[in-house]
BAFI-3210 file (N, C-alpha, C; in Angstrom, 3 decimals, decimal comma, padded with zeros to 6 digits):
// residues 204
n [1|2|3|4|5|6|7|8|9|10|11|12|13|14|15|16|17|18|19|20|21|22|23|24|25|26|27|28|29|30|31|32|33|34|35|36|37|38|39|40|41|42|43|44|45|46|47|48|49|50|51|52|53|54|55|56|57|58|59|60|61|62|63|64|65|66|67|68|69|70|71|72|73|74|75|76|77|78|79|80|81|82|83|84|85|86|87|88|89|90|91|92|93|94|95|96|97|98|99|100|101|102|103|104|105|106|107|108|109|110|111|112|113|114|115|116|117|118|119|120|121|122|123|124|125|126|127|128|129|130|131|132|133|134|135|136|137|138|139|140|141|142|143|144|145|146|147|148|149|150|151|152|153|154|155|156|157|158|159|160|161|162|163|164|165|166|167|168|169|170|171|172|173|174|175|176|177|178|179|180|181|182|183|184|185|186|187|188|189|190|191|192|193|194|195|196|197|198|199|200|201|202|203|204]
n.u [-003,779|-003,516|-005,276|-004,446|-001,972|000,360|003,096|002,570|002,874|005,223|004,447|001,705|-001,847|-004,218|-007,178|-007,649|-008,876|-010,400|-011,552|-012,660|-011,761|-013,947|-015,945|-015,791|-015,966|-013,691|-013,293|-013,969|-014,556|-015,241|-012,854|-011,061|-011,056|-009,603|-007,192|-006,448|-005,986|-003,796|-001,875|-001,915|-000,842|001,734|002,763|001,932|001,950|004,709|005,060|003,037|000,735|-002,329|-005,688|-008,347|-010,383|-012,305|-013,555|-015,268|-017,390|-016,774|-015,118|-012,875|-012,003|-009,625|-008,099|-005,286|-002,039|000,859|004,129|007,015|009,846|012,220|011,361|010,573|012,956|014,354|012,880|013,357|016,273|018,047|017,026|017,505|015,796|013,470|011,408|008,623|008,059|008,557|006,503|004,204|004,958|004,836|002,079|001,409|002,688|001,124|-001,444|-000,823|000,262|-001,900|-003,787|-002,548|-002,694|-005,484|-006,013|-004,736|-006,252|-008,815|-008,642|-008,321|-007,172|-005,011|-005,301|-006,771|-007,585|-008,719|-006,709|-005,094|-004,935|-007,250|-006,915|-007,308|-006,086|-006,007|-006,523|-007,420|-008,698|-011,473|-012,326|-010,959|-012,316|-014,819|-014,232|-013,348|-015,711|-017,316|-016,029|-016,466|-019,258|-019,784|-020,639|-023,354|-024,280|-024,051|-025,806|-025,131|-025,488|-027,921|-027,169|-024,211|-022,618|-022,709|-021,243|-018,652|-016,149|-014,728|-012,963|-014,445|-015,245|-012,799|-012,334|-014,213|-013,325|-010,873|-008,744|-005,369|-003,901|-002,770|-003,824|-004,198|-005,677|-005,937|-005,172|-007,146|-009,467|-008,846|-009,312|-011,975|-012,262|-012,850|-013,624|-016,375|-017,477|-016,775|-018,406|-020,959|-020,977|-020,833|-023,304|-025,044|-024,386|-025,116|-027,863|-028,268|-027,827|-029,856|-030,626|-029,391|-026,668|-025,834|-024,885|-022,255|-021,117|-018,510|-017,847|-016,879]
n.v [070,494|067,769|064,727|061,194|061,137|060,322|057,969|054,421|052,164|049,571|046,058|046,160|046,155|047,194|048,725|049,394|051,634|053,058|055,215|056,008|059,118|061,743|059,870|058,328|055,406|052,819|050,293|049,416|047,525|043,990|042,537|044,196|043,815|041,432|042,218|044,331|042,883|041,381|043,401|044,193|041,988|042,095|044,578|044,917|042,497|041,962|043,697|043,471|041,390|039,983|039,838|040,165|041,290|043,477|044,365|046,866|048,563|051,331|051,687|050,277|047,869|046,804|044,495|044,386|043,357|044,994|043,993|042,937|045,001|043,660|041,683|043,329|044,618|042,406|041,744|043,943|044,425|046,267|048,742|051,707|052,954|054,107|051,736|052,141|054,275|053,041|051,161|052,804|053,918|051,724|051,311|053,637|053,087|050,922|052,147|054,126|052,645|051,003|052,977|054,188|052,138|051,889|054,428|054,302|052,303|053,377|055,842|058,123|060,744|061,777|061,420|058,542|057,545|058,779|060,887|061,462|057,822|056,100|055,018|052,932|052,156|049,009|047,630|045,588|042,224|041,801|043,919|043,296|040,984|042,128|043,996|042,291|040,892|043,120|044,050|041,883|041,986|044,332|044,618|043,975|045,749|048,160|047,741|046,414|043,716|041,230|039,356|039,136|036,898|035,882|037,528|038,073|039,352|039,506|038,441|036,550|034,189|032,911|032,205|030,225|028,149|025,604|026,190|026,936|029,891|033,318|034,812|035,401|033,152|031,034|032,285|034,273|032,687|031,587|033,662|033,429|030,864|028,392|027,244|026,610|028,116|030,631|030,761|030,587|032,852|034,863|034,406|035,022|037,738|038,702|038,719|040,931|043,154|044,857|045,832|047,959|048,029|049,981|052,112|051,632|052,191|053,270|056,401|058,330]
n.w [034,583|032,389|032,846|033,208|031,985|033,104|033,281|033,051|035,811|036,665|037,056|037,841|038,132|035,699|034,450|031,237|028,853|025,933|023,231|019,864|018,284|019,021|019,279|016,997|014,909|015,538|014,704|011,688|009,803|009,777|009,695|010,959|013,722|014,326|013,243|014,924|017,288|016,503|016,243|018,869|020,257|019,247|020,224|022,927|024,376|025,076|027,232|029,057|030,905|029,885|030,901|030,272|027,547|025,453|022,410|020,961|018,582|018,586|020,762|023,286|025,848|028,278|030,514|032,313|033,584|034,136|033,188|035,159|035,973|035,402|033,558|031,440|030,762|029,881|027,629|026,058|025,550|024,438|024,812|026,302|028,438|030,845|032,513|032,999|031,291|028,882|028,785|028,438|026,023|024,301|024,161|022,793|020,375|019,523|019,121|017,231|015,095|014,386|013,712|011,511|009,636|009,343|008,327|005,830|004,620|004,519|003,482|005,121|007,340|010,047|013,681|015,309|017,754|020,951|022,987|026,126|026,480|028,605|031,999|034,885|037,967|039,612|042,725|044,390|044,868|044,663|043,071|040,765|039,884|039,418|037,366|035,349|034,768|034,055|031,727|029,993|029,890|028,576|025,770|025,939|027,879|026,525|024,494|022,132|021,732|022,717|024,561|026,164|026,081|023,593|022,050|019,708|019,932|022,346|025,333|026,618|025,315|025,140|027,758|028,105|026,628|025,691|024,204|023,177|024,373|024,606|026,540|030,045|031,160|033,086|035,456|035,617|035,861|038,282|040,074|040,533|041,389|039,946|036,573|036,477|038,584|037,664|035,348|036,511|038,135|036,199|035,053|037,163|037,601|035,129|035,250|036,709|035,220|034,323|036,681|037,921|037,285|035,612|037,041|037,389|035,030|032,921|031,900|029,084]
ca.u [-002,936|-004,319|-005,200|-004,072|-000,755|001,510|003,491|002,076|003,865|005,488|003,856|000,494|-003,070|-004,926|-008,265|-007,309|-009,993|-010,308|-012,506|-012,276|-011,920|-015,340|-016,821|-015,675|-015,718|-012,299|-013,358|-014,858|-014,920|-015,064|-011,449|-010,278|-010,945|-008,473|-005,985|-006,084|-005,419|-002,444|-001,036|-001,866|000,133|003,068|003,245|001,588|002,319|006,030|005,128|001,902|-000,126|-003,704|-006,659|-009,641|-010,495|-013,538|-013,433|-016,563|-017,236|-016,152|-014,237|-012,392|-011,620|-008,597|-007,663|-003,899|-001,052|002,141|005,185|008,015|010,942|013,160|010,775|010,578|014,344|014,716|012,202|013,924|017,618|018,797|016,311|017,946|014,665|012,800|010,419|007,291|007,946|008,512|005,147|003,327|005,395|004,319|000,674|001,401|003,031|-000,064|-002,489|-000,347|000,400|-003,245|-004,406|-001,934|-003,250|-006,867|-005,970|-004,397|-007,336|-010,069|-008,318|-008,538|-005,937|-005,046|-005,414|-007,994|-007,956|-008,593|-005,491|-004,404|-005,818|-007,684|-006,470|-007,664|-005,318|-006,839|-005,702|-007,927|-009,217|-012,900|-012,467|-010,487|-013,419|-015,868|-013,792|-013,339|-017,099|-017,779|-015,474|-017,193|-020,664|-019,892|-021,475|-024,760|-024,556|-024,181|-026,846|-024,641|-026,087|-028,851|-026,472|-022,775|-021,948|-022,734|-020,446|-017,450|-014,899|-014,278|-012,237|-015,334|-015,165|-011,521|-012,496|-015,083|-012,707|-009,614|-007,749|-004,148|-004,110|-001,830|-004,566|-003,915|-006,967|-005,906|-005,151|-008,461|-010,390|-008,465|-009,936|-013,335|-012,150|-012,672|-014,435|-017,798|-017,851|-016,675|-019,610|-022,139|-020,903|-021,223|-024,747|-025,691|-024,196|-025,864|-029,239|-028,317|-027,512|-030,990|-031,021|-028,551|-025,265|-025,494|-024,179|-020,837|-020,655|-017,399|-018,169|-015,741]
ca.v [069,415|066,711|063,464|060,011|061,391|059,732|056,653|053,285|051,559|048,160|045,061|046,802|045,878|048,357|048,698|050,331|051,788|054,242|055,218|056,799|060,567|062,189|058,706|057,688|053,968|052,410|049,028|049,798|046,293|042,820|042,123|045,106|043,304|040,492|042,976|045,043|041,918|041,065|044,531|044,183|040,973|042,570|045,712|044,914|041,241|042,009|044,585|043,289|040,218|040,382|038,984|040,315|042,357|043,571|045,334|047,297|049,298|052,648|051,753|048,977|047,731|045,806|044,272|043,946|043,618|045,286|043,063|043,475|045,735|042,659|041,098|044,328|044,797|041,209|041,821|045,066|044,560|047,376|049,990|052,397|053,803|053,690|050,709|052,712|055,063|052,091|050,593|053,786|054,071|050,587|051,591|054,640|052,379|050,154|053,023|054,799|051,672|050,618|054,136|054,369|051,113|052,282|055,611|053,869|051,495|054,118|057,161|059,171|061,293|062,205|060,429|057,734|057,348|059,912|060,882|060,197|056,703|056,092|053,883|052,907|051,151|048,082|047,297|044,492|041,089|041,953|044,821|042,548|040,147|042,994|044,568|041,225|040,717|044,351|044,070|040,886|042,382|045,623|044,643|043,943|046,990|049,235|047,415|045,830|042,380|040,954|038,521|039,333|035,611|035,614|038,536|037,368|040,108|039,668|037,279|035,601|032,906|032,276|031,626|029,049|027,157|024,992|026,493|027,613|031,333|034,200|035,406|034,791|032,531|030,265|033,241|034,879|031,697|031,409|034,697|032,969|029,529|027,503|027,665|026,511|029,288|031,761|030,780|030,874|034,254|035,674|034,245|035,785|039,157|039,028|038,967|042,215|044,260|045,776|046,144|048,975|047,990|051,186|053,053|051,323|052,504|054,214|057,354|059,022]
ca.w [034,049|031,793|033,573|032,423|031,210|033,778|032,792|033,815|036,697|036,424|037,953|038,363|037,400|035,183|033,479|030,166|027,921|025,063|022,137|018,717|018,414|018,867|019,178|015,679|014,914|015,362|013,972|010,594|009,118|010,626|009,720|011,792|015,089|014,373|012,950|016,148|018,224|016,014|016,646|020,330|020,655|018,865|021,012|024,351|025,033|025,726|028,400|029,967|030,894|029,607|031,574|029,614|026,562|024,689|021,328|020,462|017,331|018,745|021,922|023,752|027,257|028,553|031,890|032,180|034,631|033,508|033,583|036,074|035,328|034,896|032,349|030,375|030,333|029,132|026,333|025,291|026,122|023,848|025,076|027,508|028,763|032,076|032,168|032,951|030,067|027,770|028,765|027,806|024,644|023,533|023,870|021,718|019,133|019,135|018,597|016,021|014,017|013,953|013,064|010,192|008,744|009,058|007,456|004,472|004,073|004,373|002,920|006,110|007,880|011,436|014,739|015,363|019,154|021,852|023,799|026,394|026,743|030,005|032,811|036,294|038,699|040,376|043,888|045,215|044,097|044,394|041,938|039,603|039,409|038,887|036,091|034,355|034,339|033,399|030,374|029,198|029,747|027,906|024,560|026,332|028,595|025,540|023,536|020,886|021,653|023,810|025,541|025,936|025,886|022,151|021,343|019,264|020,014|023,726|025,843|027,293|024,610|025,479|029,091|028,052|025,752|026,126|023,183|023,605|024,311|025,295|027,640|031,343|031,464|034,330|036,568|035,679|036,431|039,677|040,907|040,848|041,979|038,812|035,425|036,794|039,384|036,730|034,510|037,323|038,552|035,041|034,894|038,235|037,333|033,920|035,644|037,423|034,321|034,288|038,054|038,527|036,906|034,861|037,901|037,277|033,677|032,802|030,854|028,485]
c.u [-003,829|-004,158|-004,817|-002,825|000,480|001,829|002,865|003,212|004,068|004,727|002,588|-000,704|-003,729|-006,132|-007,944|-008,515|-009,817|-011,347|-011,948|-012,513|-013,364|-016,311|-016,773|-015,438|-014,233|-012,200|-014,416|-015,321|-014,631|-013,596|-010,596|-010,089|-009,741|-007,159|-005,510|-005,432|-004,019|-001,468|-000,851|-000,832|001,553|003,597|003,011|001,992|003,707|006,075|003,975|001,257|-001,555|-004,679|-008,039|-009,551|-011,895|-013,368|-014,827|-016,345|-016,478|-015,297|-013,795|-012,079|-010,586|-008,393|-006,273|-003,167|000,271|003,201|006,172|009,101|011,949|012,653|010,862|011,997|014,832|014,115|012,794|015,341|018,404|018,147|016,790|016,896|013,973|011,605|009,009|007,055|007,836|007,133|004,195|003,670|004,869|002,832|000,553|001,717|001,829|-001,093|-002,063|-000,258|-000,961|-003,913|-003,843|-002,491|-004,692|-006,885|-005,670|-005,583|-008,578|-009,854|-008,713|-007,189|-006,127|-005,181|-006,747|-008,509|-007,871|-007,306|-005,680|-005,412|-006,096|-007,178|-006,946|-006,844|-006,259|-006,002|-006,264|-008,614|-010,692|-013,116|-011,971|-011,607|-014,520|-015,479|-013,786|-014,754|-017,593|-017,292|-016,222|-018,632|-020,860|-020,748|-022,967|-025,152|-024,815|-025,155|-026,376|-025,239|-027,044|-028,196|-024,981|-022,052|-021,922|-021,839|-019,082|-016,125|-014,519|-013,592|-013,148|-015,257|-013,870|-011,637|-013,351|-014,497|-011,451|-008,493|-006,525|-004,326|-002,984|-002,511|-004,231|-005,195|-006,956|-005,919|-006,521|-009,497|-010,115|-009,051|-011,342|-013,328|-011,918|-013,626|-015,937|-018,276|-017,783|-017,946|-020,848|-022,147|-021,279|-022,728|-025,495|-025,595|-024,994|-027,312|-029,400|-028,097|-028,619|-031,423|-030,037|-027,096|-024,858|-024,740|-022,668|-020,264|-019,527|-017,688|-016,890|-015,910]
c.v [068,283|065,422|062,342|060,225|060,774|058,362|055,565|052,700|050,093|047,309|045,589|046,428|047,189|047,931|049,795|050,431|053,071|054,123|056,032|058,275|060,952|061,019|057,999|056,192|053,694|051,053|049,201|048,602|045,116|042,430|042,993|044,582|042,371|041,222|043,742|044,086|041,482|042,161|044,531|043,175|041,456|043,608|045,579|043,634|041,304|042,841|044,368|041,921|040,703|039,357|039,067|041,423|042,341|044,693|045,630|048,266|050,619|052,778|050,345|049,045|046,617|045,690|043,663|044,041|043,843|044,332|043,747|044,200|044,760|042,034|042,068|044,558|043,600|041,240|042,895|045,354|045,762|048,736|050,594|053,438|053,243|052,813|051,274|053,529|054,153|051,448|051,538|053,979|052,937|050,754|052,632|054,001|051,586|051,059|053,687|053,847|051,257|051,768|054,357|053,363|051,441|053,478|055,236|053,145|052,313|055,567|058,292|059,660|061,622|061,055|059,710|057,617|058,659|059,768|061,824|059,063|056,628|054,847|054,049|051,810|050,316|047,514|046,188|043,444|041,226|042,850|044,156|041,701|040,999|043,538|043,500|040,966|041,930|044,416|043,081|041,322|043,631|045,624|044,648|045,239|048,135|048,894|046,876|044,439|042,214|040,133|038,585|038,021|035,208|036,562|037,946|038,070|040,458|038,387|036,276|034,219|032,170|031,576|030,365|027,935|026,571|025,299|027,176|029,111|032,083|034,935|034,668|034,150|031,814|031,191|033,888|033,942|031,499|032,467|034,290|031,615|028,484|027,955|027,614|027,704|030,545|031,886|031,140|032,313|035,182|035,585|035,084|037,275|039,592|039,369|040,316|043,410|045,302|046,221|047,089|048,951|049,250|052,192|052,819|051,688|053,519|055,120|058,000|060,528]
c.w [033,548|032,581|032,625|031,566|031,853|033,183|033,663|034,639|036,331|037,438|038,637|037,499|036,961|034,360|032,478|029,230|027,110|023,957|020,976|018,968|018,107|018,688|017,844|015,829|014,718|014,672|012,893|009,776|010,048|010,762|010,641|013,210|015,242|014,130|014,184|017,148|017,800|016,423|018,166|020,823|020,363|019,853|022,515|025,063|025,681|026,998|029,384|029,804|030,685|030,178|030,940|028,582|025,971|023,678|020,799|019,307|017,514|020,001|022,329|025,234|027,375|030,056|031,811|033,514|033,938|034,046|034,528|035,288|034,712|033,596|031,173|029,858|029,527|027,735|025,440|025,785|025,602|024,109|026,398|027,885|029,993|031,730|032,061|031,695|028,852|027,654|028,034|026,339|023,770|023,225|022,762|020,374|018,617|018,463|017,291|014,843|013,477|013,196|011,668|009,192|008,365|008,106|006,009|003,828|003,748|003,934|003,875|006,613|009,353|012,408|014,708|016,791|019,930|022,657|024,989|026,610|028,246|030,710|034,255|036,953|039,561|041,510|044,767|044,352|043,764|043,175|040,663|039,022|038,790|037,518|035,008|033,844|033,557|031,955|029,492|028,928|028,903|026,636|024,873|027,034|027,616|024,412|022,200|020,652|022,818|024,914|025,233|025,647|024,417|021,368|020,972|019,539|021,448|024,167|026,537|026,641|024,877|026,829|029,078|027,189|026,382|025,142|023,791|023,402|025,007|026,446|028,939|031,893|032,813|035,549|036,732|036,279|037,919|040,598|041,335|041,558|040,910|037,697|035,738|037,608|038,529|035,901|035,319|037,799|037,404|034,803|035,921|037,956|036,112|034,242|036,343|036,502|034,315|035,681|038,728|038,142|036,158|035,729|037,876|035,911|033,711|031,630|030,351|028,630]
res [m|k|s|n|t|e|n|l|e|v|d|t|f|y|h|i|y|n|r|g|i|n|g|e|d|i|f|k|e|e|r|n|y|a|f|f|l|e|k|y|i|k|y|i|y|p|i|a|h|t|y|a|y|c|l|l|k|n|h|f|h|l|l|i|r|t|r|s|e|e|e|i|k|t|a|f|p|l|k|e|i|e|a|g|k|l|i|s|l|q|f|s|h|l|f|n|s|y|a|q|s|i|n|r|s|f|e|r|t|g|g|l|f|e|t|p|f|r|r|i|e|i|t|n|n|a|y|l|r|h|v|l|y|y|i|h|a|n|p|q|i|h|g|f|v|e|d|f|r|c|y|p|h|s|s|y|g|v|y|t|s|e|k|i|t|k|l|e|r|d|a|g|l|g|w|f|g|d|r|n|i|f|l|s|e|h|e|v|q|n|q|k|i|d|l|g|l|e|k|f|l|i|e|f]
***
């Protein structure tokens, strides 16, 4: 039986990640990153809170908590469908809609993302903090940049700013205590990247 095929549960934290088919780039031009986030807000914001994201050329990572059944039913009052199934369906809509746009723009056909998308349930606060850092550090871990804090397509910059955001920034900062501790913890962890963090790498 194929793994990662079960519906996501309501009111649950997940690390969601996926990549292009056979490692194909899913973000082919700079403008694609913002376009994906626009699609993400349209399809995922109604069914999940987002705490972190990182979009890399050929894969992405998300840290989310699915909304409660009541919230989802309120967002989709005319949908007579089980909430968990609707959550998974919205992710399918996101991937399909984005892929169709890429196909039109680049004259390609077929799917763009590997299926099913990967998910890991998160059940404790320590792992939440680790995943949030891991997602932010991903560009550096994979060698896209020398310092992940300079990477423009992750939520790290949102955490260091005061701009209005749909990201659950205050909750994320609260896991560390405050913004200063968040920044110092990222600094400390950053110094450990070359000291064994590779053992935490999530392989596809």
